N, C-alpha and C positions, 0 to 999 in steps of 0.2 A: 655866378648865376646859379640858380637852383637847377637841380637835375630835372625836375618836373614843373612845368609852368602851371600856374593856377590863376584863374581870373577872380578868385574870391577877394583878393586885396586890391584889384583894379577898380576903376570907375564902373558904376552900374551899367548894365546893358538895357536897351540896345544902344549902339553907337550909330552916328550919322555923319556923313560928309556934309558940311554946311554949304549951302548953295545960295544963289541969289534969291531974294534981294539982300540977304545979310552978308553975302560974300561975293565980291566981284574979282578977287585976285586969286592967289595961290590957295589951294584947298586947305581947310582945317577940319579936324575931327572933334565932334562934340558927343558927350554921353547924356542919355536920358531924353534928349529933345533935339530936333533939327533946328530949333530956334535958339540962337545963342543966349537969348535973354532968359530962357527957361531951362537950359541944360548946363552941363559942366564941361568946360574946355578940357580937351585931352591933349591934343598936339596940333601943330601946323606943319605943313609940308611946303617948302619953298624952293625956288630955283633962282640961281644967280641971274641978275638982270641981263648980263651979257649972254646968257644961255637961254633966254626966254623965247625959244622958237616954238612954233606950233607943235612940233613933235615932242619937245620936252614938256610943254604944258599938258598935252594929252597923256603922256607917260606918268606925270606926277598925279594927275586926276585919277588915272587907272590904279596907281599905287594906293591912293587914299581909299578908293572903293574896295580894293582887295583887303586892306587892313581891316576895314569895317566889317566886311563879309566874314572874314576869318574869326573875328572876335564874336560877332553875333551868332555864328553857327557852332562855336566851340562846344557849348553845353550839349547840343543835340548830337554832335559827332562823338563826344566823349561817352554819352549814353549808348550810342550805337556800338562803340568799341567794347564797352562793358558787356552788352548783350551778346555780341559775337564771341567774346572770350568765354563767357559762361556756356554758350552753346558748344564751343570746341572742347572746353574742359570737361563738360558733362558726358561727352562721347555721343550725344544725340546726333543723328544725321541732320544736315541742314534742311532737308525737305520735310522734317517732321512738322505737324501742325503747330506745336508750341513755338518752335524756332521761326516758322513763317509768321505767326502772330506777333512775335517779338520784333522781327524785322519790319513788318508793316507798321507797327506802333512807332518804332524809331524813325522810319522814313517819313511818317506823317508829322512827327515832331520837327524834323529837319525842314519840311515844307512849310510848317507854321512859322518857324523862325525866319525863313526866307521871305514870307509874306509880310513879316513885321507885325 
C-alpha cells in the first residue's frame, strides 16, 4: 500500500450511499450520483444473513455513511492541512489576519463539501 493515499485514481466524487427506492438491502456506495443508473458502482457492504440483526444493519449503514463522508471531505481537509502547515512553517501567529482568512476559507470549503 502506498505511504500516502490519493483519491486522484479513485472514482470521481461525490460518493453516495444508495438508498431506496434503488436499494432495500445492505448498503452500497456509488460515485457521481445517488441513482445507480447514473453513477458508478464503488462497493457494497454486506452482513451475513445469520447476523442480520437490527444492530448489525444499523452499524453497516453507519459504516457506509462514514466511508462516503471521509471520501467526500478528503479534498477540503487536505487543503486545510496545507494551509495550517504553511501557517506554522511561516512562523506567522495563528491569530494573524492572513491565517484567519485562510482558515475561514478552508472551513467554508469543508462546509460546502458537507452540503454536497
